[in-house]
BAVEXRO-113567 format. One record per residue (C-alpha): chain; x, z, y. Coordinates in steps of 0.05 Angstrom, whole numbers, m for minus. Example, Ala and Ser with C-alpha at 12.3 -4.5 7.8 and 13.67 -1.06 7.14 Angstrom:
BEGIN
seti,c1,c3,c2
A,246,156,m90 .
A,273,143,m21 .
***
This chain:
BEGIN
seti,c1,c3,c2
A,0,8,m5 .
A,23,m21,67 .
A,1,8,135 .
A,2,m37,195 .
A,m12,m39,269 .
A,m47,32,279 .
A,m82,36,350 .
A,m125,79,392 .
A,m196,55,402 .
A,m205,96,461 .
A,m276,75,485 .
A,m337,38,449 .
A,m309,m16,407 .
A,m322,m62,355 .
A,m342,m15,303 .
A,m372,45,340 .
A,m385,81,404 .
A,m336,134,379 .
A,m263,145,396 .
A,m231,117,325 .
A,m158,99,302 .
A,m161,25,272 .
A,m104,11,217 .
A,m95,m52,180 .
A,m83,m31,108 .
A,m57,m78,57 .
A,m63,m57,m20 .
A,m37,m104,m83 .
A,m81,m124,m137 .
A,m81,m70,m167 .
A,m90,m23,m110 .
A,m157,m54,m97 .
A,m190,m9,m155 .
A,m168,59,m157 .
A,m213,74,m224 .
A,m161,32,m257 .
A,m107,71,m234 .
A,m98,119,m294 .
A,m98,191,m272 .
A,m101,171,m200 .
A,m158,200,m176 .
A,m150,271,m211 .
A,m85,273,m181 .
A,m110,261,m114 .
A,m162,312,m124 .
A,m114,361,m146 .
A,m67,348,m86 .
A,m126,355,m34 .
A,m197,389,m67 .
A,m241,375,m2 .
A,m235,311,m2 .
A,m299,294,m14 .
A,m342,237,m41 .
A,m295,164,m50 .
A,m338,103,m37 .
A,m348,39,m7 .
A,m381,9,50 .
A,m412,m46,8 .
A,m439,6,m56 .
A,m395,m30,m112 .
A,m355,4,m157 .
A,m282,m24,m129 .
A,m254,34,m90 .
A,m186,12,m50 .
A,m135,49,m28 .
A,m158,33,40 .
A,m221,66,25 .
A,m185,133,1 .
A,m142,129,61 .
A,m205,125,112 .
A,m236,184,70 .
A,m169,227,73 .
A,m155,217,145 .
A,m237,236,163 .
A,m238,293,112 .
A,m161,324,135 .
A,m186,325,206 .
A,m252,360,192 .
A,m222,415,148 .
A,m179,427,211 .
A,m242,439,253 .
A,m243,372,291 .
A,m322,342,304 .
A,m311,275,266 .
A,m364,237,223 .
A,m351,170,235 .
A,m296,129,180 .
A,m304,55,161 .
A,m265,5,121 .
A,m275,m68,118 .
A,m244,m128,77 .
A,m212,m187,122 .
A,m213,m258,100 .
A,m135,m243,73 .
A,m141,m214,5 .
A,m127,m149,m3 .
A,m124,m129,76 .
A,m167,m83,105 .
A,m188,m58,174 .
A,m190,21,168 .
A,m223,58,229 .
A,m232,136,233 .
A,m267,173,291 .
A,m220,225,324 .
A,m237,280,379 .
A,m161,277,399 .
A,m115,224,396 .
A,m53,252,370 .
A,m94,294,308 .
A,m128,225,291 .
A,m57,195,287 .
A,m21,251,257 .
A,m90,247,199 .
A,m69,184,191 .
A,4,195,173 .
A,m22,247,130 .
A,m71,211,88 .
A,m10,164,77 .
A,31,205,52 .
A,m34,240,4 .
A,m41,171,m26 .
A,42,161,m40 .
A,38,240,m73 .
A,m22,225,m116 .
A,18,163,m138 .
A,81,197,m164 .
A,121,185,m97 .
A,133,252,m56 .
A,97,318,m39 .
A,33,339,m4 .
A,10,414,15 .
A,m56,405,40 .
A,m58,477,65 .
A,1,472,116 .
A,m23,399,130 .
A,m88,430,145 .
A,m57,484,188 .
A,m11,433,220 .
A,m78,391,254 .
A,m111,453,267 .
A,m54,477,306 .
A,m46,404,345 .
A,m114,407,357 .
A,m119,473,391 .
A,m56,448,439 .
A,m85,381,456 .
A,m162,397,465 .
A,m188,427,518 .
A,m186,505,528 .
A,m252,538,522 .
A,m266,542,602 .
A,m260,477,620 .
A,m281,456,555 .
A,m352,486,570 .
A,m355,450,645 .
A,m338,377,607 .
A,m392,399,558 .
A,m444,414,613 .
A,m422,345,653 .
A,m434,311,583 .
A,m498,340,575 .
A,m520,313,640 .
A,m488,242,619 .
A,m436,251,673 .
A,m377,217,653 .
A,m309,239,646 .
A,m231,229,640 .
A,m180,271,625 .
A,m122,257,669 .
A,m62,302,645 .
A,m50,332,583 .
A,m79,399,616 .
A,m137,418,649 .
A,m140,368,699 .
A,m201,327,685 .
A,m239,279,732 .
A,m324,269,729 .
A,m361,214,761 .
A,m333,140,776 .
A,m305,115,840 .
A,m333,142,904 .
A,m371,191,869 .
A,m317,224,826 .
A,m302,297,831 .
A,m242,328,799 .
A,m230,396,769 .
A,m170,441,743 .
A,m195,486,694 .
A,m237,531,733 .
A,m225,509,800 .
A,m254,457,845 .
A,m225,390,886 .
A,m263,422,949 .
A,m227,484,946 .
A,m170,484,994 .
A,m100,507,977 .
A,m99,552,1029 .
A,m161,590,999 .
A,m121,592,934 .
A,m47,618,967 .
A,m104,677,994 .
A,m129,696,932 .
A,m58,699,901 .
A,m41,749,952 .
A,m76,805,936 .
A,m53,848,1001 .
A,m77,796,1047 .
A,m141,791,998 .
A,m161,862,1010 .
A,m148,860,1083 .
A,m190,800,1090 .
A,m241,843,1042 .
A,m239,895,1089 .
A,m250,864,1148 .
A,m310,839,1114 .
A,m344,903,1100 .
A,m322,900,1025 .
A,m304,957,987 .
A,m227,959,971 .
A,m174,1015,947 .
A,m125,1032,989 .
A,m56,1009,984 .
A,2,958,1004 .
A,61,922,983 .
A,127,963,966 .
A,202,940,968 .
A,233,997,929 .
A,217,1053,889 .
A,220,1098,936 .
A,172,1063,976 .
A,129,1064,927 .
A,130,1138,908 .
A,115,1147,982 .
A,60,1101,983 .
A,30,1130,923 .
A,30,1206,948 .
A,m2,1172,1018 .
A,m62,1139,977 .
A,m59,1200,933 .
A,m52,1200,857 .
A,m66,1164,813 .
A,m46,1100,834 .
A,m38,1028,800 .
A,24,983,812 .
A,17,909,795 .
A,51,848,818 .
A,19,826,895 .
A,20,751,863 .
A,m6,754,788 .
A,m52,739,745 .
A,m82,752,672 .
A,m69,819,677 .
A,15,815,672 .
A,50,875,704 .
A,m5,913,713 .
A,m6,989,702 .
A,m73,1032,721 .
A,m79,1109,729 .
A,m6,1129,742 .
A,m7,1201,749 .
A,72,1224,765 .
A,138,1195,787 .
A,166,1170,716 .
A,103,1124,702 .
A,106,1099,768 .
A,182,1085,757 .
A,170,1048,694 .
A,108,1012,728 .
A,148,983,783 .
A,210,955,739 .
A,148,917,700 .
A,110,890,763 .
A,176,879,796 .
A,189,824,743 .
A,136,776,768 .
A,148,785,837 .
A,135,827,903 .
A,100,902,879 .
A,29,931,902 .
A,18,1002,898 .
A,m62,1020,915 .
A,m103,1077,896 .
A,m133,1079,828 .
A,m200,1072,824 .
A,m236,1106,765 .
A,m290,1074,721 .
A,m301,1011,683 .
A,m272,948,693 .
A,m324,885,715 .
A,m308,813,727 .
A,m367,783,768 .
A,m367,712,760 .
A,m386,679,829 .
A,m404,594,840 .
A,m425,572,898 .
A,m466,620,936 .
A,m498,648,866 .
A,m465,703,823 .
A,m480,663,759 .
A,m438,722,708 .
A,m418,791,699 .
A,m383,822,645 .
A,m344,887,637 .
A,m287,893,604 .
A,m250,938,555 .
A,m175,951,538 .
A,m153,934,471 .
A,m163,988,427 .
A,m169,1007,357 .
A,m206,1060,320 .
A,m172,1102,270 .
A,m200,1114,203 .
A,m153,1168,185 .
A,m116,1130,132 .
A,m78,1069,168 .
A,m28,1064,216 .
A,m44,1037,285 .
A,0,979,264 .
A,m47,961,203 .
A,m107,977,249 .
A,m88,924,306 .
A,m71,885,245 .
A,m141,881,215 .
A,m170,875,289 .
A,m128,807,293 .
A,m159,781,226 .
A,m220,778,274 .
A,m234,697,268 .
A,m252,696,336 .
A,m170,712,363 .
A,m119,674,369 .
A,m56,657,413 .
A,m61,642,486 .
A,m136,615,513 .
A,m151,575,460 .
A,m203,617,422 .
A,m252,666,452 .
A,m213,727,447 .
A,m137,740,446 .
A,m94,782,393 .
A,m62,850,407 .
A,4,843,417 .
A,39,912,396 .
A,90,903,451 .
A,135,952,490 .
A,73,964,541 .
A,27,981,479 .
A,81,1027,454 .
A,89,1057,517 .
A,18,1069,524 .
A,13,1095,456 .
A,69,1149,475 .
A,30,1176,534 .
A,m30,1188,480 .
A,25,1220,435 .
A,28,1166,388 .
A,74,1110,355 .
A,49,1049,319 .
A,67,1078,259 .
A,24,1145,271 .
A,m47,1149,229 .
A,m97,1172,287 .
A,m157,1215,265 .
A,m221,1183,236 .
A,m261,1158,297 .
A,m212,1176,351 .
A,m201,1118,395 .
A,m130,1090,409 .
A,m124,1051,472 .
A,m63,997,471 .
A,m66,970,547 .
A,m93,995,609 .
A,m111,936,635 .
A,m174,901,606 .
A,m160,823,614 .
A,m175,782,556 .
A,m104,745,558 .
A,m75,812,531 .
A,m129,833,470 .
A,m187,861,518 .
A,m261,849,498 .
A,m315,840,534 .
A,m392,865,544 .
A,m443,811,588 .
A,m479,855,636 .
A,m503,792,680 .
A,m573,823,679 .
A,m557,884,706 .
A,m516,873,764 .
A,m552,908,825 .
A,m568,854,880 .
A,m524,894,934 .
A,m466,893,882 .
A,m476,812,869 .
A,m482,800,951 .
A,m415,840,963 .
A,m380,789,907 .
A,m411,736,941 .
A,m382,756,1009 .
A,m314,765,978 .
A,m315,695,951 .
A,m339,667,1019 .
A,m291,705,1059 .
A,m228,675,1012 .
A,m256,616,1017 .
A,m270,604,940 .
A,m323,558,918 .
A,m310,586,842 .
A,m289,660,836 .
A,m270,706,784 .
A,m279,780,828 .
A,m256,843,793 .
A,m292,909,806 .
A,m272,975,792 .
A,m336,1020,786 .
A,m380,1068,740 .
A,m433,1023,740 .
A,m461,952,760 .
A,m533,986,769 .
A,m510,1017,839 .
A,m488,993,897 .
A,m412,1006,911 .
A,m419,1059,969 .
A,m467,1103,918 .
A,m408,1111,867 .
A,m343,1104,900 .
A,m322,1031,868 .
A,m293,971,903 .
A,m272,904,890 .
A,m192,904,867 .
A,m178,824,864 .
A,m208,763,877 .
A,m182,699,830 .
A,m184,627,834 .
A,m192,590,774 .
A,m217,649,732 .
A,m225,644,665 .
A,m283,635,624 .
A,m290,664,556 .
A,m316,734,574 .
A,m377,696,602 .
A,m381,642,550 .
A,m370,678,482 .
A,m368,751,501 .
A,m352,805,441 .
A,m428,840,459 .
A,m485,809,494 .
A,m512,746,517 .
A,m469,684,527 .
A,m472,644,590 .
A,m477,575,604 .
A,m429,576,659 .
A,m408,508,656 .
A,m471,480,675 .
A,m474,525,746 .
A,m408,492,756 .
A,m426,424,746 .
A,m487,437,790 .
A,m440,458,844 .
A,m413,397,838 .
A,m473,341,826 .
A,m539,353,855 .
A,m599,348,804 .
A,m605,278,786 .
A,m539,257,805 .
A,m496,234,739 .
A,m431,209,782 .
A,m434,140,763 .
A,m437,80,811 .
A,m468,12,792 .
A,m421,m20,737 .
A,m423,m89,710 .
A,m389,m121,653 .
A,m386,m193,645 .
A,m363,m226,581 .
A,m371,m297,552 .
A,m323,m356,526 .
A,m331,m394,594 .
A,m349,m383,668 .
A,m325,m305,663 .
A,m291,m302,722 .
A,m329,m345,769 .
A,m396,m295,750 .
A,m356,m231,766 .
A,m340,m260,838 .
A,m409,m282,853 .
A,m438,m211,828 .
A,m375,m186,873 .
A,m396,m223,936 .
A,m466,m195,929 .
A,m452,m117,924 .
A,m411,m135,984 .
A,m462,m168,1014 .
A,m499,m106,1014 .
A,m440,m66,1043 .
A,m414,m30,983 .
A,m343,m29,970 .
A,m332,m64,910 .
A,m275,m65,856 .
A,m262,m122,820 .
A,m225,m139,746 .
A,m213,m203,716 .
A,m159,m261,695 .
A,m125,m263,760 .
A,m121,m185,774 .
A,m151,m123,810 .
A,m194,m125,880 .
A,m213,m68,905 .
A,m247,m74,979 .
A,m228,m151,976 .
A,m152,m130,973 .
A,m114,m144,909 .
A,m80,m92,887 .
A,m60,m117,815 .
A,m38,m186,791 .
A,m45,m220,730 .
A,m92,m225,671 .
A,m125,m154,686 .
A,m194,m167,646 .
A,m183,m107,594 .
A,m200,m31,596 .
A,m138,m3,630 .
A,m154,m47,688 .
A,m222,m19,685 .
A,m202,49,684 .
A,m159,43,735 .
A,m216,13,780 .
A,m264,72,759 .
A,m204,123,779 .
A,m206,93,854 .
A,m241,132,902 .
A,m261,76,944 .
A,m300,39,902 .
A,m374,40,909 .
A,m392,m10,849 .
A,m353,m41,803 .
A,m349,m106,768 .
A,m309,m120,706 .
A,m288,m183,664 .
A,m291,m163,596 .
A,m242,m205,554 .
A,m239,m204,475 .
A,m163,m182,474 .
A,m187,m113,510 .
A,m240,m102,471 .
A,m202,m114,396 .
A,m143,m79,434 .
A,m172,m5,460 .
A,m244,m19,460 .
A,m289,m19,531 .
A,m259,22,591 .
A,m321,56,604 .
A,m378,86,559 .
A,m437,47,591 .
A,m456,m3,642 .
A,m517,m13,685 .
A,m509,m91,674 .
A,m477,m129,617 .
A,m469,m208,635 .
A,m454,m259,571 .
A,m447,m333,601 .
A,m448,m359,529 .
A,m407,m369,473 .
A,m414,m442,447 .
A,m361,m462,397 .
A,m324,m398,417 .
A,m251,m396,430 .
A,m184,m370,397 .
A,m216,m369,332 .
A,m174,m341,269 .
A,m137,m290,315 .
A,m146,m218,302 .
A,m194,m227,247 .
A,m248,m260,284 .
A,m254,m320,251 .
A,m319,m351,260 .
A,m372,m364,320 .
A,m410,m307,293 .
A,m354,m259,287 .
A,m337,m276,364 .
A,m409,m266,378 .
A,m407,m191,342 .
A,m347,m175,384 .
A,m378,m197,456 .
A,m434,m168,440 .
A,m401,m95,450 .
A,m420,m96,524 .
A,m494,m108,506 .
A,m497,m55,463 .
A,m467,m4,514 .
A,m518,m15,571 .
A,m553,37,599 .
A,m626,47,577 .
A,m650,40,653 .
A,m597,m17,647 .
A,m602,m91,640 .
A,m565,m146,593 .
A,m561,m217,626 .
A,m566,m265,573 .
A,m561,m345,564 .
A,m625,m368,534 .
A,m593,m436,525 .
A,m538,m404,484 .
A,m581,m386,413 .
A,m526,m338,397 .
A,m518,m306,448 .
A,m602,m301,466 .
A,m600,m260,397 .
A,m567,m207,427 .
A,m626,m179,448 .
A,m653,m142,403 .
A,m585,m103,409 .
A,m588,m83,479 .
A,m614,m10,500 .
A,m644,m36,562 .
A,m684,m84,592 .
A,m668,m154,585 .
A,m656,m218,636 .
A,m653,m288,600 .
A,m631,m346,643 .
A,m616,m419,628 .
A,m562,m462,650 .
***
């Protein structure tokens, strides 16, 4: 078996609307019927028991190694946790040559799954080895590295639910929603309308406190310090206990709370100094709450608890932590709803204050705290309290966000409860965070999950706005470029700034920004990225569809000029006019339900595409 020309179809394509990996697989005559290969299937299933049933699209008894590769590549991704369901293997006009197409959710995972599927088949044939457990673990880890984190992922999911298109601009959390002049961008849970000034203010904890105090929002007393002696002076001035933390920090890094003596303060100062300038402020007793503000609304609230274990009188602290970390919701970093508890120096120091070590056996029912701060990123848990927040508390949180200038803001509050105003209980706001983590609201340890992603998308786009601009795709054998130019002229006559791609280049608002044959998906995506495009017209050639799929998920109008006798037949296994029509039909199949397919009624092959259009049909004849 030989695998060649593996490529990614990143948009709707000849096979489906799914993103997919397509490979050309060549099988010898003996490899076209695996049932005739003695012991092959038994060895295959012994190596990978989760491969599932083997079958061919035709339903016939002969299953080739290409079909096995399809099934294996899909099953490996599925077992690694990828939401994939589509796969197909099609015989070409060349004997023993197959086109194998398998859906992917992350391109790197899909490509790697293909490689491992080939390795599995070789091992089942007696060449090399295959460790299914290790392979699936590697694919799962790769998927976690590649896919969007839970915070950004929830916003993208909410956008998709509203039919708003999106595109990842980096491997990280920078995402564009919408097209052209309707585009908006986010970086994790931060929107493009938030200024760098507001973000800088939020990072400066001392400046944030002064601004909030000016707005009448309760905050703890404190100030930045440069030396240990100054830190101790401030601590005595504001009154013990105190909190020591970096002035510019996040995720609870370097934070020590409830400091009651000089020795604790000295250690806390050294820890915070690793992250920059140190702040000392009055410790507020009570619970740690996170209030999430989006625009002028409080959309979620959670009570956070520090990482802890409960003694059973038999196991050591280390063993209890290992048990807690076995929770499937806990992982490394931010990819899962909870983070594993770490027994690091900070945890050991906290244990020492309780008269314990990692190898101590706590009494049954004894609550063992492993950190002072309650951030989820350090192993804490969260309980949803959104429905309990007092209106005065909500109003103060919104005022805090607006004073700093953040459109999406995580306000950290310390108080006994959210049921009463802060002034009645001596509580206060201790931090205001740009780009807050959303895990605690999306999947709290206890209580009701909140769809905060929807609130953020509603902040970006008004109800009924899907972020799309008018998009027209043009294909056919002859007249594509001329037709695209005419449509662009009509849009321009209506006062719209037009982005157009064709075989001559890319044009935006009448100016050529690229030259050469630009009738493929890459050029189309570039036009949709351009902020000065109000309408888009794409000449859509066969080569781009075959190579990568469409550069968009839906178009409002699809125009097929003609098919006639076809052109370039015999290339890429498109050998007949009927094959060519199936390929060109892809743009018609991906018309929006509110859109139109414009088809040449004088060309029977084009007219026959009408039933494939999800929208309405307009026929023309020339």
